[in-house]
VOTIFI-583213 format. One line per field, with one value per residue (C-alpha): residue in one letter; chain; x, y, z. Coordinates in steps of 0.02 Angstrom, whole numbers, plus 50000, padded with zeros to 5 digits. Example, Ala and Ser with C-alpha at 12.3 -4.5 7.8 and 13.67 -1.06 7.14 Angstrom:
! VOTIFI-583213
res = A S
chain = A A
east = 50615 50684
north = 49775 49947
up = 50390 50357
This chain:
! VOTIFI-583213
res = X X X X X X X X X X X X X X X X X X X X X X X X X X X X X X X X X X X X X X X X X X X X X X X X X X X X X X X X X X X X X X X X X X X X X X X X X X X X X X X X X X X X X X X X X X X X X X X X X X X X
chain = A A A A A A A A A A A A A A A A A A A A A A A A A A A A A A A A A A A A A A A A A A A A A A A A A A A A A A A A A A A A A A A A A A A A A A A A A A A A A A A A A A A A A A A A A A A A A A A A A A A A
east = 48112 48234 48360 48334 48453 48368 48417 48603 48662 48834 48897 48894 48710 48671 48756 48653 48487 48503 48335 48243 48336 48293 48109 48117 48203 48076 47940 48019 48159 48339 48478 48655 48777 48928 49099 49214 49090 49089 48963 49011 48867 48683 48545 48404 48266 48323 48182 48232 48413 48354 48257 48412 48513 48378 48381 48570 48560 48427 48535 48682 48570 48511 48692 48734 48584 48636 48814 48747 48633 48781 48882 48743 48727 48915 48900 48752 48851 49000 49111 49192 49363 49414 49468 49620 49686 49655 49746 49890 49906 49906 50039 50143 50132 50180 50331 50386 50368 50462 50606 50643
north = 49492 49442 49567 49611 49694 49861 49847 49848 50027 50103 50218 50369 50340 50312 50476 50569 50488 50457 50534 50430 50272 50307 50320 50155 50070 50139 50065 49892 49878 49837 49910 49850 49990 49941 50021 49978 49844 49750 49754 49887 49924 49886 50010 49937 50006 50044 49940 49792 49813 49811 49652 49571 49616 49543 49381 49375 49396 49261 49144 49173 49136 48974 48922 48959 48857 48712 48719 48722 48574 48477 48518 48456 48297 48269 48291 48171 48043 48061 48133 48261 48301 48398 48572 48579 48411 48457 48624 48539 48412 48552 48648 48490 48456 48636 48632 48465 48533 48695 48607 48504
up = 52388 52251 52183 51999 51876 51908 52092 52049 52030 51997 52134 52018 51980 52165 52208 52079 52127 52314 52361 52231 52286 52467 52421 52326 52472 52595 52481 52501 52373 52416 52311 52280 52241 52137 52126 51982 51928 52093 52236 52360 52480 52499 52534 52638 52747 52925 53002 52894 52951 53132 53094 53015 53170 53282 53181 53198 53387 53399 53295 53412 53562 53481 53451 53634 53692 53579 53650 53828 53789 53718 53873 53986 53883 53902 54090 54096 53995 54113 53977 54091 54160 54312 54256 54371 54309 54127 54147 54236 54095 53965 54061 54078 53890 53851 53966 53892 53713 53749 53837 53681
């Protein structure tokens, strides 16, 4: 649902009409509350907020799966290094850089 000009409300007006705003939000509207002319907070339905959080978690899971798939593809392509050797090389570079 797009935000219209009537969905942008100054904080002073939101304070005075909170119950009415809550009813509008529960009916499906989303409100942007402004402070000093700039967006400050949003008022949305609690179930919609839960849904947004669920989408965010699912997005994170998809990113993790994509990273795991890339890692498996790297292993299958032989693009791997032994962890101990890699850590030793990093430590060696650090000690060389700090001794300069």
